[in-house]
Every structure is written in structure tokens, then in C-alpha cells.
N, C-alpha and C positions, 0 to 999 in steps of 0.2 A: 562436453557438454550441451555447446550449440546446436550439434549435429542431431541429439537428441531431443533438444528440448520443442518436443513437437506431439502431439497427442497420434498422429500416424506418419510412417515413412514409406515413400515407395523408393523403387527399386534404386532409383541413381541416388539417393541417399542412404542407400545400406550399403552401397558400395562404398561410398565414402566413410562412413563409420568404420567399414571392414578396414579400409585403406589407415585409416589412422591408428586403429588397434594393432597392425601390422608395424608399427612402431614402436618407440619406447613411450611407456605409461606410466607416472608419478600415481599410483593408484591412491597413496593417502592422498594426496592433493586434491585428486580428480574427485574423491568420496569426499573433503572438507568442503570444496568449492559446491557441489551437488546438494549438500547440507545445507550451506548459506544459501543459496539460492533456490530451495524449496524445489526442487527438480530429482528425490530421489525415485518416485514413482515412473518418471520418465525414462531415467536413467536404465532402471533395471526392466522396465518392458521391452526396450528394444535392444539391450544388449540379451538379454533372455530368450528373445525370440530370433535375431537376425545374426547374434556374434558368438554363441555361447562358446562354440570352438576356440575363441580367440582369449576367452577371458580366463584368468587360473582361476581353479577351482574354490581357494578360501576367500577370494576377492569374489567372487562370485555369490558364496554363502553369506559373505558381510552384507552384500547387497540387500540380496532375500529378506534377512533378518533384518534391516533397517524398514526394508518396504513394508513387511509384514506388522512390524510393530508402528510405523507410522499408521498404516491402514485400519490396526485396533483402536490407535486414539482418534483417528476422524470418525469411525463409528461409535466410540463413547461421545463426542460433542456432537455426532449427530441426535442420539439420544437425548442428550441434556438440553441441547439446542428446541426439540421437540415439544420438552417437557416445559421449558420458558414460553413460548409460544401459547402451549394451551392455557398456560396461567393468564397471558396476556388479554388470550380470546376470552375469557370465562369473563374477566372483568372489563369486556368491550374497549380494549386502548389497543387501535392499530400500531402494529409493531411489523416491520419487514427485516427478515435476517440478510446483515450486510454482509460479503467477503463469507469466509468462514465455509460449511460444507453447501449450503445453498447454491452459492457460485462454484465448487466442484462439480454438483450435479450440473448446472446449468452449461457451464464451459465444457465439462469434460466426459458427463454423464457417470459420474462413479467418485463417491466424498474422498475416496484414498489418493487421488491424485491431485489435492489440494491440501498440503500440509496448514495447520493454522492453532498456533497457540492460546487463542482467547476466541469468545466469541463475540460479533459485531451485531448490534441490534439498530436498528433507527425507529424512532416516534417522532411524533412534532414536539415544537418546543411546549407547547401547551400541555401534552400530556406527562412531561418529564417529571414533574411531582410525584405524579400517580406512578408512573413506571419506578422511580425509586423507591417508592413504599414497595410494590409487589416484587421488586427485587430481593428489598431486605425481609420480606414478608419468606421468601424464596429460601433464607439462608445466607443470602450476601451481605457483603458489608462495604461500603465505601473503603476505597484503600487508600486515599489521602482524608483525612481528619477535615469535616467542613464544621461551618455554622449556618445559621439561617440565611444569615449576610453573604457567607461566600458562597451558598448555594447559587442564590439569587447573580451574585457576579458572576460566577461561572456559566449562568445559565446566558446569558446576555454576551459575554465576552471570548467566551470558549465554545467547544462544536460539541464534548465529550465528559463524560464521567466513568471511572472503573471502578469496578467491585471485584471482589474477592469473597469465595467459599471458602470454608474449610478443608474441604477436599483438594483444593488448589485451584479449580476451576476459577477463570476470570471471565466476566464479561463487559466488555465495554459497550456502556448505553450512548450513543449519538442522537444529535438534533440538527446535526449538521454536518455539511464534510468538509470543511474547512476549518480553523482555528478564527479564522477573521469574516465575517458576516460577508464584508463588501467583495473580499475577493473570488468568491462564490458561491452566490446567494441560495443554490438551490437546495430546496428542504424537502420534508415529505408532503407538505402542504402543496408544494408546487409539481410535486411527482403524482399526488394522489389519483388523479382524474387520468391518468397514464399507467396505472400499478397491471401487470398483467397475474397469472398464476401458472405455477409449477408443480409438481408432485415430488414430496422430499419423503423418501423410504414410506409412498402411499399416503402421506397427507398432502392436501393443498395446501400450499404457502403462497402468499403473494410474492413478487421479486418485480424486479425493474423491466422497463421496454428496453431492447436492446441497444438502442440509440441512447438512451439515458443510461444505460448498464456502460456504454463503449466510454461517453464523455466521464462518468465518475473514475471508472478505473485509468484513464489518463490524467485525470488532475490525481489521483491518490498516488500514483507511481511517479509525477513530476515532483509532489511536495517530497517525495524519500529520495530525490535524485537517483529513482530507476536503479536502488541499488541492489533488489531482486530481480532475477530473469524470468523467475516463473509470473510476476507481474505481467511481463513482455506477451509471454508464452498464453497467458487468457486474452492478450486483447488479440493476438493472432489468431486464436480457435473461433473467438467471437466473429471475427470477419469472416472466417472460412464458414462459419455453422450456418449463418441464414443471410438473406439479401436484406443490406439494409439502405433506410433511406437516406441515403447521403445529403441530402439538401438541406434535409431538417435537423443533421447532426451538426453541419457548420454553423447552421442558423441558432442552433441551441448556443453552440461554442459561443460564438460573436455574442449573443444576447446575456450570456453568464460569464462574461468578459475571459475566458480560457480558450481560447482558440490557442494560443500559443501552445499551452498544455496538450492540447488536443494533438495539434500538427505534430509536436515532437513525440508522442506516443505512436503514432503513425507512422514516422521516420523510422523511428527505432524498430517495430514491429516489421515495416517490409525492408529494411536493410540486414538486420539480424535473423529474421527468421521467416522471411520472405513472405509475409502477408500480403494476400490480395488484396492491396490497396489501390484505387481507383485512381490511374494516371494523372488526371486533370485535378486531383486533391493532392497528389504529392508534388505537383508541379508548384501551387498554391504555398504548401509546406515549405519547399526548398527555396521558394523566395524570400522567405523572412529568416534575415541575419540573425537574429538570436536563436532561433530555433534549430538554425544548422551549427551554431557555436555551441548550443546545448548538447546535441547530437553526437557531438566529435568528442565533448567531454566525457559523456556516459561509455560510449566505444572504449575509448583511451582507458577508464577506470575499468572496464570489462575484460578487456586484454591484458592487462595486468594482472590481473588473475590473483589480487590480494585479497587476504583474509583480514577482514574489518567489520567490528563490533561497530553496530550502530551509535553506541555511546562514545566512541574512538573518534569518530567524523570529525571533521572541521564544523564549526558553526559558523566560520567567515563564508566558506565555501558554500553551504549549505544556502543562506542568505542571497551571497551573489547571483546563484543560481536560480534561486525563487525571482528576486528581482529583475533578471532579464526576463523571465516568462511573466512579466505582469503585461497588462494592456496598456496602460498607459502611464504617463509620469506621475500623474495624481492618485494612481493605485500604486504604483510603488513608494511614493509618501506615506500615504493610510498603511502600507505593511511597514515600512520602517517604523512610522507609531506607534503600531501595533506591538511589535518587538521591543520598542524601547521601555513601552510603558506597561504592557499586560505580563503579569509572572505564570510561571506555571500552577498546575493543580496543587501542587503540596506546598506552594506558597499563599495560601488565602486563609491561611488559620487566623492571621492576625490582621483585623480590617478596622480602618480608622473613620470614624463619620465626617463625612463632607457635605454639610448642606443634609439634602435627602438621600442621599447617597452613602455608601459604604465603599471606599477603597483601600486594596490590600497595602499593609504598610510596605512589601518589598517593591512596591511599584514606585515607591521615589527614589528607593535606593537601585533600581536595576538598570537604568541608563550607566551607573558608574560599573556595575557588574560587567555588562558588555562591553563597555570600552575598555576593562581590566581584560577581559578575554581577547580582546580585539588587539590589544600591544600584546599579549603574552605569544598567540598566535605569530604575530610578524617578528617576534623575536626570536621564534622557535624554528620560524623557516630562515632566519638570518642564521642563525646558528647551522643550520643544515649547510646552507650554501657556503659558509665559512670552514666548514669542515671537509666540503668538498674542494675547494679552494685549495686546500692543505694539504689532499693527497695528493693532487695533481703533481706531476713530475716538475 
């Protein structure tokens, strides 16, 4: 999977792929891992063109079918995204497609090379009420019931809201890139002067400058513990694709309190996918102990080949990971306060008036919920250790 996780392979990489295939392959595990990491298109492309003679016929057919199914879904998503963008444009609401088909074309030149289960769009914070109205007018409904008070709370304290249509299409409306504004304060107002244009199925749509795209992708991957290899593949292809203003990238990472997340993405892209990151940047990145610790953790999890659903991941592990990547002790305290007091999207239906503001009722209970999860996580780990000791002779 790692050998195929790139848009193009050269002769040495082809030899490496064929050498691996001459060994014993657990095709069921490979396909499950490839699906989990959203790399079906890359695996099919390289096995079909460089090593078809080494792949059993039934396995090749399964992979081809999966690739065609995902490609058809990508085309449907592209059509539906363009429909939404047209609606927003008609009402003079600036919207930028975030991830999804637009990112696939930008990075890989083909919508079929990036699987997406929903559509992500970014608007300014001021345009969120109008965007909600436009989505509801297009047949979408909020996935989590809200009130006027809870919507205002979400707008100030979170970064997105999920909408769903009867057909099953899910749209995530973003007005920021991180749940807590102070941790990554980039938004569309800051990006507006730097926006560029790209062609998506013949339609001109706005997109981020490559330097901004790199930082956004690194922060997104770090927030999710780099649990999907395709995210790293995107960073590697972005770096390979066009010259970057590295001084600008580093300065913006510093100014937006995200230099560690940036460094982590670059180190992983270099070590796992041979991305051409400048050596002077890698030297800076590897000099940071938190970055090297996080890179080891990510590589260890990837090497384990574990099939892990997002809802099965340890919240304690996720929080420790994110804490290590905060820029200052003050940022760590702000992150902990946010985690301890701000409930999820589905916990804002019951709002309690507090002076001129409304606070979700679960905010008062959340510290106890998190403490309970922490105790439960520690207890489960202790049970695993005790069981391991009992098994030893």
C-alpha cells in the first residue's frame, strides 16, 4: 500500500512493487487497509499498469470493480458540488469547496483519485446564516436539531455544521478549520485576498493558494492523528506538483500557531512517501521533540496495519497527541478548557440562559463525562496489561 501511495511510480518503485508481490500477500487485509486509507485508485492504477501478471485474476477484478464504483461516486459528488456552488453564486455568497472533488483535481488531476463521503464547503462566518438558508432551500436539513440559541453557540464555539439531503448526500458547512478559533485562526476572510481559481469539470471555482493548502492539509491530518494515508499522499503530491514559497509557508505556520502540525506533515510525507521537502525545512522539523515523538507514533500505528474505526479510537490518545502539537503552554490550557466545556454538535439542543448568553446544558456535565471516559480508558489498559502478565509463563 505504501509503495503504491503516489500518483506516479518510477522504475525503481515498480521493481519494489513487483518484489513485494512475489511474496505472500493477504489480499483481504490489503483491500481492507486500502479502503480504510482511501487508496483504492492508486493501488488499482499501479497494479494494473505495472504488475497485472502478478495479481490473481479474481483479486484484480475485485479491485477494478471497487475503483469503478468509487469513480462513479466521485462523478456524482462533483455534479452535486457544482449544483451547490451555482446556488451560492447566484445569491452572491462566496464559497470555496474544501477537500472533496476540487482537491482531487487540484492534487491528482482526476476526481476519481480521492474518495469523499461528503462535500465540504467553506464560507465566511458572517455568511453562515445565509448559507444555512440556501442549503435548506436546496433540500438539506441539519443533521443535529438546533435552536436559534444553539446555532449562535455553534457559530462562536465550533467550526462546522452538518446537513443531509433525503438522497443521502451529506454537506459539511465550514466557517473555520478547527473547532477552537484560537488554535488555528485561519478563516475565509484571511484567505480571500490569496484565493486562486481552478477548473472543475469545465467550471471555474475558487481554490486556496498552494502554500495555504499545504498548511490546511497538515493541520487537518494532525487533528485526526494522520489516520488516513491518502491525506499524506495529497501533501506529497502537492509538494511535487509546483514550486512552493517555503519562507511564506513557515511564516504562516508560525503566525497561525500551527508550525508543529506543519512540520509533522512534512516529516511524515518525506519519510513515508519520499516527498521532496527541502532539507533545511526537515532539519528544523526534526529538531522539535514533539514533532519527532508524534511522527514515531503515527508510523507505529500505520506499521501495525490495524483496521480501526474512527469511533473506536481512544479520546485520551487523541487529546495527548493534539496537546503535544500545541505551540505554547497557554495554547495547551485553552485546548483543555475547550475540550472540558464545549459539547459536540448533537449536545446543543438544551440551552440554559446565562446572563445575555445561552450555554448548552451538557457543558456543565461535560467535565464529569470526560473524567469518566479517562478512568474507563485507564482501567481498560490496566486490564490488558494484567491479562498479558497472566498469559506469560
